[in-house]
Structure formats: structure tokens, C-alpha cells
C-alpha positions in Angstrom: -7.8 73.2 -32.5 -9.8 76.3 -32.8 -8.1 79.4 -34.1 -7.6 82.1 -31.4 -10.4 84.7 -31.6 -9.7 88.1 -30.0 -12.9 89.4 -28.2 -13.2 93.1 -27.9 -15.9 94.5 -25.6 -17.1 98.1 -26.1 -19.5 99.8 -23.7 -20.5 103.2 -22.5 -23.5 105.1 -21.5 -26.6 105.8 -23.7 -25.5 108.7 -26.1 -21.8 108.1 -25.7 -21.3 107.3 -29.4 -20.7 103.6 -29.3 -22.7 102.7 -32.5 -21.0 105.5 -34.4 -17.6 104.6 -33.3 -18.0 100.9 -34.0 -19.6 101.6 -37.4 -16.7 103.7 -38.4 -14.1 101.3 -37.0 -15.4 98.4 -38.9 -14.6 100.3 -42.1 -10.9 100.5 -41.2 -10.5 96.7 -41.3 -10.0 94.5 -44.4 -12.9 92.1 -45.0 -12.9 89.1 -43.0 -10.8 90.5 -40.1 -13.7 91.6 -37.9 -17.1 90.2 -36.9 -19.5 92.4 -35.0 -22.2 91.4 -32.5 -24.5 94.2 -31.2 -26.2 93.7 -27.9 -29.1 95.6 -29.3 -30.0 92.6 -31.3 -30.8 90.6 -28.2 -33.5 92.9 -26.8 -36.4 90.8 -25.7 -39.7 91.5 -27.4 -41.6 94.5 -26.4 -44.2 92.6 -24.6 -41.5 90.9 -22.4 -39.9 94.3 -21.3 -40.1 95.2 -17.7 -42.2 98.2 -16.7 -41.4 100.8 -14.1 -43.7 102.0 -11.2 -45.6 104.3 -13.7 -46.3 101.4 -16.1 -43.6 102.6 -18.6 -41.6 100.1 -20.3 -38.0 100.2 -19.3 -35.4 99.0 -21.9 -32.5 99.9 -19.7 -32.3 97.0 -17.5 -30.2 93.8 -17.4 -33.7 92.0 -17.6 -34.3 93.6 -21.0 -31.7 91.6 -22.9 -31.5 87.9 -23.7 -28.1 87.3 -22.5 -28.3 83.5 -22.8 -28.8 83.8 -26.4 -26.0 86.2 -26.8 -23.6 84.2 -24.7 -24.5 81.1 -26.9 -23.9 83.1 -30.2 -20.4 84.3 -28.9 -19.5 80.7 -28.1 -20.5 79.6 -31.5 -18.4 82.4 -33.1 -15.4 81.5 -30.9 -15.6 77.9 -32.2 -15.8 79.1 -35.8 -19.6 78.7 -36.4 -21.6 81.4 -38.2 -24.7 82.7 -36.4 -27.9 84.5 -37.4 -29.1 87.6 -35.6 -32.5 89.1 -35.7 -31.8 92.8 -36.3 -33.0 95.3 -33.8 -36.0 97.4 -34.8 -36.0 99.8 -31.9 -39.1 97.9 -30.7 -41.2 99.3 -33.6 -44.0 96.8 -34.1 -44.7 98.0 -37.7 -41.1 97.2 -38.9 -40.8 93.7 -40.4 -38.5 91.3 -38.9 -35.1 90.8 -40.6 -32.0 88.6 -40.0 -28.4 88.8 -40.8 -25.8 86.0 -40.9 -22.6 86.8 -39.1 -19.4 84.9 -39.9 -16.5 84.2 -37.5 -13.4 86.4 -37.7 -10.1 86.8 -36.0 -11.5 89.7 -34.1 -15.0 89.8 -32.7 -16.3 93.1 -31.3 -19.2 93.0 -28.9 -20.8 96.4 -28.4 -23.6 97.4 -26.0 -24.7 99.0 -22.7 -24.1 96.0 -20.6 -21.4 93.9 -22.4 -19.0 94.6 -19.3 -21.7 94.4 -16.8 -23.0 90.9 -17.4 -20.5 88.3 -15.9 -21.2 85.6 -18.5 -20.3 88.0 -21.3 -17.6 89.7 -19.5 -15.8 86.5 -18.9 -15.3 86.0 -22.6 -13.9 89.4 -23.4 -10.1 89.9 -23.8 -10.0 93.7 -24.3 -12.4 96.1 -22.5 -13.1 99.4 -23.8 -15.2 102.2 -22.1 -16.6 105.2 -24.1 -16.7 108.1 -21.7 -19.0 111.2 -22.2 -20.3 113.6 -19.7 -24.0 113.1 -18.7 -25.4 116.4 -20.0 -23.8 115.7 -23.5 -25.2 112.2 -23.5 -28.7 113.7 -22.7 -28.3 116.2 -25.6 -27.3 113.4 -28.0 -30.2 111.2 -26.8 -32.6 114.1 -27.4 -31.2 114.6 -30.8 -31.6 110.9 -31.7 -34.9 110.1 -30.1 -36.9 113.4 -30.3 -35.5 115.0 -33.6 -34.4 111.9 -35.7 -37.0 109.3 -34.4 -40.0 111.6 -33.5 -40.5 110.7 -29.9 -42.0 113.2 -27.6 -39.4 115.1 -25.8 -41.0 114.8 -22.4 -40.8 111.0 -22.9 -37.2 111.2 -23.9 -36.3 113.2 -20.8 -38.5 110.9 -18.5 -36.7 107.7 -19.7 -33.3 109.4 -19.4 -33.9 110.6 -15.9 -35.8 107.4 -14.6 -34.3 104.6 -16.8 -31.1 105.6 -18.4 -29.5 107.4 -15.5 -30.1 104.7 -13.0 -28.9 102.0 -15.2 -25.8 104.1 -16.0 -24.9 104.7 -12.4 -25.5 101.2 -11.1 -24.2 99.0 -14.0 -22.3 101.0 -16.7 -20.2 103.6 -14.8 -18.5 101.0 -12.6 -17.3 99.3 -15.6 -14.8 102.2 -16.2 -12.7 100.8 -13.4 -12.0 97.5 -15.2 -11.6 98.8 -18.7 -8.4 98.3 -20.5 -8.9 101.6 -22.6 -11.1 104.7 -21.8 -12.0 106.8 -24.7 -13.1 110.4 -24.0 -15.6 110.9 -26.8 -16.7 114.4 -26.1 -15.4 116.2 -29.3 -14.3 114.1 -32.4 -15.7 110.7 -33.4 -12.7 110.5 -35.9 -10.2 110.9 -33.1 -12.0 108.3 -31.0 -12.1 105.9 -33.7 -8.4 106.3 -34.6 -7.6 105.9 -31.0 -9.4 102.7 -30.7 -8.1 101.4 -34.1 -4.6 102.1 -33.0 -5.1 100.5 -29.6 -6.2 97.3 -31.3 -3.4 97.3 -33.8 -0.9 97.6 -30.9 -2.5 94.6 -29.1 -3.4 92.3 -32.0 -1.4 91.2 -35.0 -3.8 91.2 -38.0 
């Protein structure tokens, strides 16, 4: 009989701090307790990404992600089988491919924009978490990340936020708040958000 795996799905808009929260959260668990699967590692190749009416590639659609592979990998982990993930390189063609092996664990954390939006992924999740941050704060974080830290032109960052990020958020991400088991308001302190999530998991799961 397969050991019970507790699947935790964590979502929120672009710039809500999902990755920071999960990175800090993972450090609070003993080794072997938690496995992590990032939706980002299932982005389709750049050439396969949809484009908008202006010919700009749109990475904020349900069609941008290989959900079939993600779903299959989750099923393997539930059955106790290790998987290999191709690490996301932010669609930078000059960055060489790299892979990481992920081993099964009692708790499996899924993180990404659409993990609660796609039925085949949502159906596997036991505990649903929504990271909530006001839109203008998410935009400021996105500008800091993409313009200041990654060197993207600010006009490109704002265009994508207005034309790709916001429609996706309104149509697919924000509605997931209504089905979340836990909503974390991550406007001020990452540390407090991590502690809130860790305590919520401890209360639910005996690990």
C-alpha cells in the first residue's frame, strides 16, 4: 500500500512572493519531509509559447505549461517514484539545460501561478494556499525583479503586466481565492507569511 502523501498547492499572482515563501518554508523542515515541484519547470519551450495580437510571446496562459507532464510527475511522486525535472531558465536560450532529481516525501508542495486553476492538478491537492498581494505592489515587485535584477526594458515589463499578467490573474488566479483553505496576505513581512504557512501545515499534518 502506498504511504499517504499530503499534497499542498500554493498559488498567487505574479509578484506575490510565492517563490520566496516556498524557498524559506522548505528550510524549516527536516530533510526528507518535503518534496517540491515548481510549475515553472514545466514551461513549454520558447518557440512553443503562444503570442498575443502584437506578436509578443505570452508566458501567462494555461497553454504555456506542459500540465500533462506535471500531472504525470505528481502521480509518480504519490506512488513513491522519483522524478527528474528540467530546471526553468527563464526562457533564456543561452543558459544550458540542467536537470534535478526529486525524491518522494510525505509532504509534496506544488507551487505556481496555475496550480489551483488547472483541474487535473487541483484534483490531486489536499490543502490549497493562496498568497494575496495588492496589484500595484505586485507590479512594483515585478519591475524590481525583471527590470532591475534581470535587465528587461521597463516598457516591456509594464506591457507584459498590463496585457498578459493582469488578464491571466483576473481570469484564472484571483478566482482560486474562493476555494483556498488558507489565504496569506503577504504585503509586509515574508517571515510572518512563512511562519503562518508553516504553522498551518503543522496543525494539519503530523510530521
